[in-house]
C-alpha positions as CSV (number, residue, x, y, z in Angstrom):
1,M,0.0,0.0,0.0
2,N,1.2,3.6,-0.8
3,R,2.6,5.1,2.4
4,G,0.5,8.3,2.1
5,I,-2.7,6.3,1.7
6,L,-1.7,4.1,4.7
7,V,-1.3,7.2,6.9
8,Q,-4.6,8.6,5.8
9,V,-6.3,5.3,6.6
10,I,-4.7,5.2,10.0
11,A,-5.7,8.8,10.7
12,A,-9.3,8.1,9.6
13,I,-9.5,5.0,11.9
14,V,-8.2,7.1,14.8
15,V,-10.7,9.8,14.1
16,T,-13.6,7.2,13.9
17,V,-12.6,5.4,17.1
18,F,-12.2,8.7,18.9
19,A,-15.6,10.0,17.8
20,A,-17.2,6.6,18.6
21,G,-15.7,6.7,22.1
22,I,-17.1,10.1,22.8
23,W,-20.5,9.1,21.6
24,F,-20.7,5.9,23.6
25,T,-19.6,7.6,26.8
26,G,-22.3,10.2,26.5
27,G,-20.2,13.1,25.5
28,T,-21.0,15.7,22.9
29,L,-19.6,15.1,19.5
30,D,-18.0,18.3,18.2
31,L,-17.2,18.1,14.5
32,Q,-15.0,21.3,14.6
33,W,-11.9,19.3,15.5
34,L,-12.2,17.3,12.3
35,R,-10.8,20.3,10.4
36,F,-7.4,19.2,11.8
37,F,-7.6,15.9,9.9
38,S,-5.7,17.1,6.8
39,A,-3.1,18.7,9.1
40,A,-2.7,15.5,11.0
41,V,-2.2,13.6,7.8
42,F,0.4,16.1,6.5
43,V,2.4,16.0,9.8
44,S,2.3,12.2,9.7
45,V,3.5,12.0,6.1
46,T,6.3,14.5,6.8
47,A,7.4,12.7,9.9
48,L,7.5,9.3,8.1
49,T,9.5,10.9,5.2
50,I,12.0,12.4,7.5
51,W,12.4,9.0,9.3
52,D,12.5,7.0,6.1
53,H,15.2,9.1,4.3
54,W,17.3,10.7,7.1
55,A,16.6,10.1,10.8
56,W,16.9,6.3,10.8
57,H,20.6,6.2,9.9
58,L,21.8,8.8,12.5
59,P,24.4,7.2,14.8
60,F,22.5,7.3,18.0
61,V,19.3,6.0,16.3
62,Q,21.3,3.0,14.8
63,K,21.8,1.8,18.4
64,L,18.1,1.4,18.9
65,P,16.5,-2.1,18.5
66,K,14.5,-2.9,15.3
67,V,16.2,-0.1,13.3
68,P,17.7,-1.5,10.1
69,R,21.5,-1.5,9.9
70,D,23.0,1.2,7.7
71,L,24.6,-0.4,4.7
72,R,24.5,2.5,2.3
73,G,27.4,3.3,-0.1
74,T,29.8,1.5,-2.4
75,W,31.6,-1.5,-0.9
76,K,34.8,-3.1,-2.3
77,G,35.6,-6.7,-2.0
78,T,36.2,-10.0,-3.7
79,L,34.2,-12.6,-5.7
80,E,35.4,-16.2,-5.6
81,S,33.6,-18.5,-7.9
82,F,33.5,-22.3,-7.3
83,W,32.8,-23.0,-10.9
84,I,35.2,-25.4,-12.6
85,D,36.4,-24.6,-16.1
86,P,36.1,-27.8,-18.0
87,T,39.1,-27.0,-20.2
88,T,41.5,-26.4,-17.4
89,G,39.9,-28.3,-14.5
90,S,40.4,-25.3,-12.2
91,S,38.3,-22.4,-10.8
92,P,38.8,-18.8,-12.1
93,S,41.0,-16.4,-10.2
94,V,39.5,-14.3,-7.4
95,K,37.9,-11.1,-8.8
96,V,37.5,-7.6,-7.5
97,A,33.9,-6.7,-7.1
98,Y,32.0,-3.7,-5.9
99,L,28.6,-3.7,-4.2
100,V,26.5,-0.5,-4.4
101,I,23.7,-0.3,-1.8
102,R,21.0,2.3,-1.8
103,Q,18.8,2.2,1.3
104,S,16.1,3.9,3.2
105,A,14.4,2.8,6.4
106,T,11.9,0.8,4.4
107,T,13.6,-0.1,1.2
108,V,17.0,-1.4,-0.1
109,S,18.4,-2.0,-3.6
110,V,21.7,-3.6,-4.5
111,V,23.9,-3.5,-7.6
112,M,27.1,-5.5,-7.9
113,L,29.8,-4.5,-10.4
114,T,32.7,-6.4,-11.9
115,N,34.9,-5.6,-14.8
116,E,32.7,-7.9,-17.0
117,S,29.1,-7.6,-15.7
118,R,26.5,-5.9,-13.6
119,S,24.0,-7.5,-11.3
120,K,20.9,-5.6,-10.1
121,S,18.6,-6.8,-7.3
122,S,14.9,-7.4,-8.1
123,L,14.1,-8.1,-4.5
124,A,16.1,-7.3,-1.4
125,V,15.6,-7.4,2.4
126,I,17.7,-6.7,5.5
127,S,17.0,-9.0,8.4
128,D,18.1,-8.5,12.0
129,D,17.0,-10.6,15.0
130,G,19.0,-8.5,17.5
131,V,21.9,-11.0,17.5
132,S,22.9,-11.2,13.8
133,G,21.9,-9.5,10.6
134,S,21.9,-10.4,6.9
135,L,21.3,-8.8,3.5
136,D,19.5,-11.2,1.2
137,Y,18.5,-10.4,-2.4
138,M,17.6,-11.9,-5.8
139,Y,19.3,-10.4,-8.8
140,L,19.5,-10.4,-12.6
141,N,23.1,-10.5,-14.0
142,R,23.7,-8.8,-17.4
143,P,27.2,-9.3,-18.8
144,D,28.8,-6.7,-21.1
145,S,28.2,-7.5,-24.7
146,R,31.8,-8.3,-25.4
147,F,31.7,-11.1,-22.8
148,E,28.3,-12.7,-23.8
149,N,30.0,-15.5,-25.8
150,H,31.2,-17.1,-22.5
151,S,28.9,-15.5,-19.9
152,R,25.2,-15.4,-20.5
153,M,22.6,-13.4,-18.7
154,H,21.2,-15.2,-15.7
155,H,19.3,-15.0,-12.4
156,G,20.7,-15.6,-8.9
157,S,20.4,-15.1,-5.2
158,T,22.9,-13.7,-2.6
159,S,23.0,-13.9,1.2
160,L,25.5,-11.8,3.0
161,D,26.1,-11.7,6.8
162,I,26.4,-8.3,8.4
163,T,29.2,-7.7,10.8
164,G,29.3,-4.8,13.3
165,K,27.4,-1.8,14.4
166,P,28.3,0.3,12.5
167,T,28.7,-2.3,9.7
168,V,32.3,-3.1,8.8
169,R,31.9,-6.2,6.7
170,L,29.5,-8.0,4.4
171,Q,30.4,-11.7,3.8
172,G,28.5,-14.6,2.3
173,R,27.7,-16.6,-0.8
174,Y,25.8,-16.5,-4.0
175,W,24.2,-19.1,-6.3
176,T,22.7,-19.0,-9.8
177,N,20.2,-20.7,-12.0
178,R,23.2,-22.1,-13.9
179,D,24.2,-24.4,-11.1
180,S,27.1,-22.2,-10.1
181,K,28.0,-20.7,-6.8
182,G,30.7,-18.8,-4.9
183,E,31.6,-16.6,-2.0
184,L,31.6,-12.8,-1.6
185,D,33.5,-10.7,0.9
186,F,33.3,-6.9,1.2
187,T,35.4,-5.0,3.8
188,Q,35.9,-1.5,2.4
189,R,33.3,1.2,2.0
190,V,32.9,4.7,0.7
191,M,29.6,6.7,1.2
192,Q,29.4,7.7,-2.5
193,F,27.3,5.6,-5.0
194,A,29.2,4.3,-8.0
195,D,27.3,4.0,-11.3
196,D,29.7,1.6,-13.0
197,F,32.9,-0.4,-12.4
198,L,35.3,2.3,-13.5
199,Q,33.7,4.9,-11.3
200,A,33.9,2.5,-8.4
201,E,37.6,2.0,-9.0
202,T,38.1,5.8,-9.2
203,L,36.3,6.3,-5.8
204,F,38.6,3.9,-4.0
205,N,41.8,4.9,-5.8
206,S,41.1,8.5,-4.9
207,R,40.4,7.5,-1.3
208,Q,43.8,5.6,-1.1
209,S,45.7,8.5,-2.6
210,N,44.3,10.9,0.1
211,Q,45.5,8.6,2.9
212,P,49.0,9.3,4.3
213,V,51.7,6.9,3.2
214,L,53.5,5.1,6.1
215,K,57.2,4.7,5.5
216,P,59.1,1.6,6.9
217,A,60.9,2.3,10.1
218,S,64.1,0.8,8.7
219,A,65.5,0.8,5.2
220,S,65.9,-2.9,5.5
221,I,62.2,-3.5,5.7
222,V,60.8,-4.0,2.2
223,P,57.0,-3.8,1.8
224,Q,55.5,-7.0,0.3
225,E,53.6,-6.8,-2.9
226,K,49.9,-7.4,-2.7
227,P,48.8,-10.6,-4.5
228,Q,47.3,-10.2,-7.9
229,L,43.5,-10.8,-7.6
230,E,42.6,-10.9,-11.2
231,N,43.9,-12.7,-14.3
232,P,42.6,-10.8,-17.4
233,K,42.9,-14.0,-19.5
234,A,41.0,-16.2,-17.0
235,P,37.5,-17.3,-17.9
236,T,34.6,-15.4,-16.5
237,P,33.1,-17.0,-13.3
238,P,29.4,-17.5,-13.9
239,H,28.1,-15.2,-11.2
């Protein structure tokens, strides 16, 4: 039901019950106060809008029970597919993936971006029983046209466990209607919303460039190189 209609229905019920109570108790029913009905509806809709789009994610409100955890922003992490390439007998390399979450107090939508495809949620929900929370959604994956020869459009589902208040990690698994599955792990977040893979990379690269560089305490200490997550020639995991 539309939220505005729902508020009007609730207000009408309150008015009816209040008037009936006065009548049954022998009081005099004064219809003058009904002129405040539209004002009551306006105030209710305004209050719900403020809550839905702003108040719910304030830090002190996030500590209250039953308030959905704030997952908004663009997350950076990894995608590990368990699919076995029949030509090599091995799984593809771990890929960098970005998760873009747009959220209000009552709605959530998810887009996952890789260098070869985009997945968009068709249904998403955040669950929290007070002990643990999860983000669960169904999605449609659309690969870029240049990769369609080995990665077809498909449907899938994802379940991610939520760690921390405020949230510091999203980790879980996915599975598809092509009998493939894998794991996802997101540990970095920026509050901007990326529209595509390149923009997501730019957001995190600019974030890293703005952070101070820590020099080794001794010249004999050599920083280790980070492992390469992607192999451009590896087959696309069927996420």
